[in-house]
C-alpha positions in Angstrom: 15.1 67.8 85.0 16.6 68.9 88.8 14.2 70.0 91.1 15.3 72.2 93.8 12.7 71.8 96.9 10.3 68.6 98.0 8.0 70.6 99.0 3.8 70.7 97.6 4.9 72.9 94.6 8.3 71.2 94.2 6.7 67.7 93.4 4.1 69.2 91.7 6.5 70.3 89.1 8.2 67.0 89.4 5.1 65.7 88.2 4.2 67.6 84.9 7.7 67.5 83.8 7.9 63.5 83.7 4.7 63.9 81.5 7.5 65.0 78.2 9.4 61.8 78.7 11.7 63.9 81.1 13.8 62.0 84.4 13.3 64.1 87.2 15.8 64.4 90.6 14.5 66.0 93.2 16.8 68.1 95.9 15.0 67.5 99.2 17.1 68.3 102.7 15.2 65.8 104.7 16.5 62.0 104.3 12.9 60.5 104.6 11.5 62.5 102.0 14.4 61.1 100.0 14.1 57.9 100.8 10.3 57.8 100.5 10.5 59.0 97.2 13.3 56.4 96.1 12.0 53.2 97.8 8.1 53.9 97.6 7.5 56.3 95.1 5.6 58.6 97.4 6.8 62.1 99.3 5.9 61.1 103.1 5.1 65.0 103.8 3.2 66.0 100.4 0.5 64.2 98.5 1.5 60.8 100.0 -2.1 59.2 98.2 0.1 60.0 95.3 1.9 57.5 93.3 5.1 59.1 91.7 6.5 58.0 88.1 9.4 56.0 88.8 11.3 58.3 86.3 11.6 60.2 89.5 14.1 60.3 92.1 15.7 61.9 94.7 18.8 63.1 96.6 20.1 64.7 99.3 23.5 66.1 97.5 22.2 69.0 95.1 25.4 68.7 92.8 24.3 65.3 92.5 20.7 66.6 91.3 21.9 69.2 88.9 25.2 68.0 87.3 23.2 66.7 84.2 20.0 68.6 83.9 19.0 69.9 81.0 17.0 72.7 83.4 17.0 73.4 86.8 13.3 74.3 88.7 13.9 76.1 91.8 10.9 75.5 93.9 12.0 77.1 97.1 9.4 79.8 98.6 10.9 83.6 98.1 11.4 84.2 101.0 13.9 81.9 101.3 15.2 82.0 97.7 18.1 84.5 98.0 19.6 82.6 101.3 19.2 79.2 99.1 20.1 80.4 95.7 23.6 82.4 97.0 24.3 79.1 99.6 24.1 76.6 96.4 25.5 79.0 93.5 28.3 77.1 92.9 26.9 73.8 92.1 24.7 75.4 89.3 25.7 74.4 85.7 27.1 77.3 83.4 24.4 77.6 80.6 21.6 75.5 82.3 18.2 77.6 82.7 17.2 78.2 86.3 14.0 78.5 86.3 12.2 80.0 89.4 8.5 79.4 90.6 8.7 81.5 93.9 6.0 84.4 93.6 6.6 87.2 95.7 8.8 89.9 97.1 11.4 89.6 99.2 11.0 91.3 102.3 14.7 91.9 103.6 15.9 93.3 100.3 12.7 94.4 99.3 13.1 93.1 95.9 11.3 90.8 92.9 13.0 87.3 92.2 14.2 88.5 89.4 16.0 90.9 91.5 17.1 89.1 94.0 18.1 85.9 92.4 20.6 87.6 89.6 21.9 89.6 93.6 22.4 85.9 95.3 24.3 84.9 92.4 26.5 87.3 92.2 29.2 86.9 89.9 27.6 83.9 88.4 24.6 85.6 86.9 25.9 86.1 83.5 26.2 82.5 83.7 23.0 81.2 85.0 20.2 81.6 82.4 17.1 83.1 84.6 13.6 82.2 83.3 10.1 82.9 85.4 7.5 80.5 85.7 3.6 81.8 86.6 0.1 81.0 86.2 -2.9 79.1 87.5 -1.8 76.0 88.7 -2.0 74.3 91.8 -0.3 71.4 93.1 -3.0 69.4 94.4 -4.3 69.9 90.9 -1.1 69.2 88.9 -0.6 65.5 90.6 -4.0 64.7 89.3 -3.1 65.3 85.9 -5.5 68.3 85.3 -4.8 70.1 82.4 -3.5 73.4 82.6 -1.4 76.5 81.1 1.1 78.8 82.7 3.5 81.5 81.6 7.5 81.2 81.4 9.5 84.3 81.3 13.1 85.5 80.5 14.5 88.4 79.1 15.5 86.8 76.6 12.5 85.2 74.6 14.8 82.4 72.9 15.4 81.6 77.1 11.9 81.1 77.8 11.0 79.6 74.6 13.8 76.8 75.1 12.2 75.8 78.6 8.9 76.2 77.2 9.9 73.4 74.9 11.2 71.3 77.7 8.4 71.9 80.0 5.2 71.6 78.1 2.7 68.6 77.6 -0.4 67.6 76.6 -1.4 68.4 80.2 1.1 71.3 81.2 1.1 74.0 78.2 4.0 76.7 78.8 3.8 80.5 77.1 6.4 82.1 76.1 7.0 85.7 77.2 10.2 88.4 77.4 8.3 90.4 80.0 9.3 89.6 82.7 8.3 92.1 85.6 4.7 91.9 84.4 4.7 88.0 85.0 6.4 88.5 88.2 4.0 91.2 89.4 1.4 88.9 88.8 2.8 85.7 90.3 3.4 87.8 93.9 0.6 90.5 94.0 -2.0 87.8 93.4 -1.4 86.7 96.9 -2.6 89.4 99.0 -5.4 90.0 97.2 -6.3 86.1 97.3 -6.4 87.1 101.3 -8.8 89.6 101.1 -10.8 87.1 98.8 -10.6 84.7 101.7 -11.9 87.6 104.5 -15.3 88.3 101.8 -15.7 84.4 102.0 -15.3 84.1 106.0 -17.2 87.3 105.8 -20.6 85.7 104.5 -19.9 87.7 101.2 -20.7 86.0 97.7 -19.6 85.7 94.2 -20.4 89.2 93.7 -18.7 90.7 96.3 -15.5 88.6 95.2 -15.7 89.0 91.4 -15.6 92.8 92.2 -12.4 92.3 94.3 -10.9 90.6 91.6 -11.9 93.3 88.9 -10.4 96.0 90.8 -7.3 94.1 92.5 -6.5 93.4 88.8 -6.2 97.2 87.6 -4.6 98.0 90.8 -1.8 95.2 89.6 -1.8 96.4 86.5 -0.8 99.9 88.2 2.2 98.8 89.8 2.9 96.6 86.9 3.6 99.7 84.6 5.0 102.0 87.3 8.1 98.8 88.0 8.1 98.8 84.1 6.4 95.8 82.9 3.5 95.7 80.2 -0.3 96.1 80.6 -1.0 93.3 78.4 0.4 90.4 80.6 -1.3 91.4 83.4 -4.5 90.8 81.5 -3.0 87.3 80.9 -2.2 84.1 82.7 0.2 85.4 85.6 -1.8 88.1 86.2 -5.8 87.9 85.6 -5.3 84.0 85.5 -3.6 83.2 88.3 -6.1 85.7 90.1 -8.8 84.2 89.3 -7.5 81.0 90.6 -6.5 81.9 93.7 -9.4 84.5 95.0 -11.9 82.1 93.8 -11.2 78.7 95.2 -10.5 77.2 98.7 -7.5 75.1 97.6 -5.3 78.7 98.1 -3.2 79.2 101.2 -3.9 83.0 100.9 -7.6 82.5 100.8 -7.7 79.8 103.4 -5.2 82.5 105.7 -8.2 85.5 104.6 -11.1 83.3 105.7 -9.4 82.4 109.1 -8.6 85.7 109.8 -12.2 86.8 108.9 -13.4 84.5 111.7 -11.3 86.2 114.1 -8.2 84.5 114.3 -4.4 85.6 114.4 -1.8 85.3 111.6 0.1 82.9 113.9 -2.9 80.6 114.4 -4.1 80.9 110.3 -0.3 80.1 109.6 -0.6 76.9 112.4 -3.8 76.2 110.8 -2.3 76.0 107.1 0.8 74.5 107.7 2.2 75.9 104.6 4.3 79.3 103.4 1.2 82.1 103.1 3.4 84.5 100.9 0.6 87.3 100.6 1.2 88.3 104.1 4.9 89.5 103.8 4.4 90.4 100.2 1.7 92.8 101.3 3.8 95.3 103.4 5.9 95.6 100.0 3.2 96.5 98.3 2.1 98.9 100.4 5.5 100.1 100.4 6.1 99.8 96.6 2.8 101.9 96.2 4.5 104.6 98.4 7.5 105.0 96.4 5.3 105.5 92.7 2.4 107.3 94.3 -0.1 104.8 93.6 -3.1 104.7 95.7 -3.8 100.6 95.6 -6.5 100.8 98.1 -7.6 97.4 98.5 -4.0 96.6 98.7 -3.7 98.8 101.9 -6.8 97.6 103.4 -5.7 94.1 103.0 -2.1 95.5 104.8 -3.8 97.1 107.6 -6.0 94.1 108.6 -2.9 91.6 108.6 -0.5 94.4 110.3 -3.5 94.1 113.0 -4.1 98.2 113.0 -8.2 97.6 111.7 -10.7 94.5 111.6 -12.2 93.1 108.1 -15.3 94.7 109.0 -13.8 98.2 109.0 -11.4 97.8 105.9 -14.4 97.2 104.3 -16.0 100.0 105.2 -12.7 102.3 104.2 -12.7 100.4 100.5 -16.8 101.2 99.8 -16.8 104.4 101.6 -14.2 105.9 99.3 -14.8 109.1 97.2 -16.9 108.3 94.3 -15.4 108.3 90.9 -15.2 107.0 87.2 -14.0 103.1 87.3 -11.4 103.7 85.0 -9.1 106.8 86.8 -10.6 106.2 90.4 
């Protein structure tokens, strides 16, 4: 198995892939990371207390990494994904699935990953099968061997099932789906809502508040998924409500921690510096509002989060805007 990216999630995916008896090679740009993995079986930048299996190696040569792989796991952040894929598209082997773990909407092109990656592949898009992995899976818990379940989606169900068999183990269970849009929408949209949940926690509110946010947020996710051509039932699964609950209720979530920092008066930039990793919910938030305008959807929670992130209102005022909306029925309002 090849893994592209030696960040937290790439390292974690390499770790879980070994559970099924696979040897894994990670592509990393940083030679110190490669040397740390190959010589000491430790990623010196991520999870320095975790001893990686001997079956995990690394290289700075992407062609070496992918040449004999049964599948290639793409673990590069969403905003960098199109440029990365376009740069290295000639290295990919015809017929070998590329499994994207990137969650988000690419701001520059306004595309979901299922649109951005084929565009970046260009004339090779018909040669490289694409699969999208999503679901409740914190990297920190993956490298501890915690059992968890995710979903892998492809336009052709057989391809999703092929990847499902490759990656599933007693600790990492994959479910197959052919609803790429639904799986992608769930994976992308839970991030801005997790920022909102973090804000609620940072303001001192408890689990009742966050439970309401999760429930109503899932409804808004479902509305947008349907508008984009996804299946509503997918949003009730692992990539939707499953991932949403994980990120909204846990302080391990980078997006959640970003929201907490904002509630305490920090700027977005200060929150980024404090977290030290990519917070995908920030760029995704603006894209969700753009899609809401196109499809004439209200999506009040997403709009409130975006107002805060863009500096137009404070969290306290956004709360009043949400709670002061006209009353209506649960199903239609």
